[in-house]
ZAROTI-719374 format. One record per residue (C-alpha): residue number from 1; x, z, y; chain. Coordinates in nm, 3 decimals. Layout:
<atoms>
+------+---------+---------+---------+-------+
| resi |       X |       Z |       Y | chain |
+------+---------+---------+---------+-------+
|  NUM |       X |       Z |       Y |     A |
...
+------+---------+---------+---------+-------+
</atoms>
This chain:
<atoms>
+------+---------+---------+---------+-------+
| resi |       X |       Z |       Y | chain |
+------+---------+---------+---------+-------+
|    1 |  17.044 |   4.515 |   2.951 |     A |
|    2 |  16.713 |   4.696 |   2.985 |     A |
|    3 |  16.427 |   4.462 |   3.076 |     A |
|    4 |  16.146 |   4.615 |   3.283 |     A |
|    5 |  15.848 |   4.453 |   3.453 |     A |
|    6 |  15.764 |   4.634 |   3.777 |     A |
|    7 |  15.427 |   4.609 |   3.950 |     A |
|    8 |  15.412 |   4.516 |   4.319 |     A |
|    9 |  15.270 |   4.860 |   4.396 |     A |
|   10 |  15.561 |   5.035 |   4.224 |     A |
|   11 |  15.812 |   4.818 |   4.411 |     A |
|   12 |  15.653 |   4.918 |   4.743 |     A |
|   13 |  15.674 |   5.284 |   4.639 |     A |
|   14 |  16.043 |   5.243 |   4.543 |     A |
|   15 |  16.114 |   5.076 |   4.874 |     A |
|   16 |  15.947 |   5.355 |   5.074 |     A |
|   17 |  16.064 |   5.659 |   4.875 |     A |
|   18 |  16.428 |   5.557 |   4.851 |     A |
|   19 |  16.454 |   5.664 |   5.216 |     A |
|   20 |  16.158 |   5.899 |   5.270 |     A |
|   21 |  16.130 |   6.124 |   4.965 |     A |
|   22 |  16.211 |   6.490 |   5.047 |     A |
|   23 |  16.466 |   6.534 |   4.765 |     A |
|   24 |  16.793 |   6.334 |   4.761 |     A |
|   25 |  16.807 |   6.309 |   4.380 |     A |
|   26 |  16.471 |   6.137 |   4.372 |     A |
|   27 |  16.581 |   5.912 |   4.659 |     A |
|   28 |  16.878 |   5.801 |   4.448 |     A |
|   29 |  16.653 |   5.732 |   4.149 |     A |
|   30 |  16.419 |   5.525 |   4.367 |     A |
|   31 |  16.717 |   5.332 |   4.503 |     A |
|   32 |  16.831 |   5.243 |   4.151 |     A |
|   33 |  16.479 |   5.140 |   4.050 |     A |
|   34 |  16.436 |   4.932 |   4.366 |     A |
|   35 |  16.764 |   4.751 |   4.303 |     A |
|   36 |  16.660 |   4.692 |   3.942 |     A |
|   37 |  16.329 |   4.548 |   4.062 |     A |
|   38 |  16.533 |   4.306 |   4.277 |     A |
|   39 |  16.684 |   4.166 |   3.952 |     A |
|   40 |  17.040 |   4.267 |   4.033 |     A |
|   41 |  17.285 |   4.303 |   3.743 |     A |
|   42 |  17.357 |   4.656 |   3.624 |     A |
|   43 |  17.717 |   4.665 |   3.745 |     A |
|   44 |  17.605 |   4.580 |   4.100 |     A |
|   45 |  17.328 |   4.840 |   4.089 |     A |
|   46 |  17.587 |   5.103 |   3.990 |     A |
|   47 |  17.827 |   4.990 |   4.260 |     A |
|   48 |  17.567 |   4.984 |   4.538 |     A |
|   49 |  17.392 |   5.310 |   4.449 |     A |
|   50 |  17.710 |   5.497 |   4.352 |     A |
|   51 |  17.595 |   5.610 |   4.007 |     A |
|   52 |  17.755 |   5.562 |   3.669 |     A |
|   53 |  17.610 |   5.315 |   3.416 |     A |
|   54 |  17.490 |   5.602 |   3.194 |     A |
|   55 |  17.308 |   5.765 |   3.487 |     A |
|   56 |  17.148 |   5.435 |   3.580 |     A |
|   57 |  17.028 |   5.383 |   3.221 |     A |
|   58 |  16.886 |   5.736 |   3.213 |     A |
|   59 |  16.689 |   5.664 |   3.534 |     A |
|   60 |  16.551 |   5.344 |   3.383 |     A |
|   61 |  16.457 |   5.522 |   3.059 |     A |
|   62 |  16.282 |   5.795 |   3.261 |     A |
|   63 |  16.073 |   5.527 |   3.429 |     A |
|   64 |  15.992 |   5.363 |   3.095 |     A |
|   65 |  15.894 |   5.697 |   2.939 |     A |
|   66 |  15.674 |   5.840 |   3.214 |     A |
|   67 |  15.649 |   5.606 |   3.509 |     A |
|   68 |  15.678 |   5.729 |   3.866 |     A |
|   69 |  15.563 |   6.080 |   3.778 |     A |
|   70 |  15.857 |   6.127 |   3.542 |     A |
|   71 |  16.103 |   5.985 |   3.796 |     A |
|   72 |  15.980 |   6.229 |   4.064 |     A |
|   73 |  16.028 |   6.534 |   3.839 |     A |
|   74 |  16.314 |   6.770 |   3.919 |     A |
|   75 |  16.440 |   6.968 |   3.620 |     A |
|   76 |  16.739 |   7.177 |   3.716 |     A |
|   77 |  16.871 |   7.430 |   3.467 |     A |
|   78 |  16.850 |   7.774 |   3.623 |     A |
|   79 |  16.884 |   8.048 |   3.367 |     A |
|   80 |  16.707 |   8.378 |   3.428 |     A |
|   81 |  16.844 |   8.713 |   3.323 |     A |
|   82 |  16.664 |   8.896 |   3.043 |     A |
|   83 |  16.666 |   9.197 |   3.276 |     A |
|   84 |  16.444 |   9.016 |   3.529 |     A |
|   85 |  16.136 |   9.117 |   3.329 |     A |
|   86 |  16.232 |   9.483 |   3.378 |     A |
|   87 |  16.336 |   9.453 |   3.744 |     A |
|   88 |  16.058 |   9.670 |   3.887 |     A |
|   89 |  16.110 |   9.956 |   3.640 |     A |
|   90 |  16.490 |   9.942 |   3.685 |     A |
|   91 |  16.452 |   9.944 |   4.062 |     A |
|   92 |  16.211 |  10.240 |   4.054 |     A |
|   93 |  16.437 |  10.436 |   3.821 |     A |
|   94 |  16.752 |  10.373 |   4.024 |     A |
|   95 |  16.574 |  10.459 |   4.350 |     A |
|   96 |  16.456 |  10.788 |   4.200 |     A |
|   97 |  16.798 |  10.877 |   4.051 |     A |
|   98 |  17.077 |  10.676 |   4.219 |     A |
|   99 |  17.379 |  10.621 |   3.992 |     A |
|  100 |  17.726 |  10.722 |   4.107 |     A |
|  101 |  17.903 |  10.431 |   3.938 |     A |
|  102 |  17.840 |  10.090 |   3.786 |     A |
|  103 |  17.900 |  10.224 |   3.437 |     A |
|  104 |  17.633 |  10.487 |   3.492 |     A |
|  105 |  17.394 |  10.223 |   3.624 |     A |
|  106 |  17.468 |  10.007 |   3.319 |     A |
|  107 |  17.395 |  10.302 |   3.090 |     A |
|  108 |  17.066 |  10.378 |   3.268 |     A |
|  109 |  16.960 |  10.014 |   3.245 |     A |
|  110 |  17.046 |  10.006 |   2.874 |     A |
|  111 |  16.837 |  10.319 |   2.816 |     A |
|  112 |  16.540 |  10.168 |   3.001 |     A |
|  113 |  16.548 |   9.818 |   2.854 |     A |
|  114 |  16.758 |   9.825 |   2.539 |     A |
|  115 |  16.967 |   9.540 |   2.684 |     A |
|  116 |  17.339 |   9.610 |   2.715 |     A |
|  117 |  17.526 |   9.437 |   2.996 |     A |
|  118 |  17.886 |   9.454 |   3.112 |     A |
|  119 |  17.996 |   9.602 |   3.441 |     A |
|  120 |  18.024 |   9.270 |   3.623 |     A |
|  121 |  17.681 |   9.156 |   3.504 |     A |
|  122 |  17.530 |   9.492 |   3.598 |     A |
|  123 |  17.686 |   9.473 |   3.944 |     A |
|  124 |  17.556 |   9.119 |   3.994 |     A |
|  125 |  17.205 |   9.212 |   3.879 |     A |
|  126 |  17.192 |   9.515 |   4.110 |     A |
|  127 |  17.301 |   9.298 |   4.403 |     A |
|  128 |  17.024 |   9.051 |   4.319 |     A |
|  129 |  16.777 |   9.340 |   4.344 |     A |
|  130 |  16.912 |   9.428 |   4.689 |     A |
|  131 |  17.127 |   9.727 |   4.598 |     A |
|  132 |  17.471 |   9.768 |   4.753 |     A |
|  133 |  17.759 |  10.002 |   4.685 |     A |
|  134 |  17.828 |  10.256 |   4.953 |     A |
|  135 |  18.194 |  10.328 |   4.999 |     A |
|  136 |  18.270 |  10.691 |   5.067 |     A |
|  137 |  18.588 |  10.857 |   5.175 |     A |
|  138 |  18.780 |  11.125 |   4.995 |     A |
|  139 |  18.632 |  11.473 |   5.013 |     A |
|  140 |  18.876 |  11.735 |   5.137 |     A |
|  141 |  18.955 |  12.006 |   4.886 |     A |
|  142 |  18.835 |  12.273 |   5.129 |     A |
|  143 |  18.487 |  12.122 |   5.155 |     A |
|  144 |  18.202 |  12.334 |   5.037 |     A |
|  145 |  18.019 |  12.246 |   4.718 |     A |
|  146 |  17.710 |  12.154 |   4.919 |     A |
|  147 |  17.906 |  11.891 |   5.113 |     A |
|  148 |  18.051 |  11.756 |   4.788 |     A |
|  149 |  17.704 |  11.724 |   4.637 |     A |
|  150 |  17.570 |  11.553 |   4.947 |     A |
|  151 |  17.855 |  11.298 |   4.945 |     A |
|  152 |  17.814 |  11.224 |   4.573 |     A |
|  153 |  17.444 |  11.145 |   4.610 |     A |
|  154 |  17.311 |  10.794 |   4.669 |     A |
|  155 |  17.617 |  10.583 |   4.591 |     A |
|  156 |  17.391 |  10.284 |   4.516 |     A |
|  157 |  17.124 |  10.235 |   4.774 |     A |
|  158 |  16.883 |   9.956 |   4.847 |     A |
|  159 |  16.913 |   9.805 |   5.194 |     A |
+------+---------+---------+---------+-------+
</atoms>
């Protein structure tokens, strides 16, 4: 069992922020710390707050390591694409010369950045930039070459 001495000021902060903090994860942490400050056994703290014993211990260790500032931190893992650094140059290039397919867009992006991505990843990245695929119908065989060229242009456009 982890033994912690809480100050009266910290207990008042736990009591207030377990209901009034803007983020629910921090509210849960404050609830666990408040219950611990009330000298409840760990199994009751877990049962009341709805967290596992390992989660409860991690909250207590966070408090021991950095105090209230560490408990209030939110560290969610949100990976960023390596292509994000090149987003403006990719966007400018694709606006100047719109690709007719995802594979062509992937090739253009690889030429610009040196980073090779698959078709699904390329499609997802282009959607994150605001591009969307324009579906076009079949071109009749009797259409003039000018109409064919006009219909083949601008498959990927930014909304």
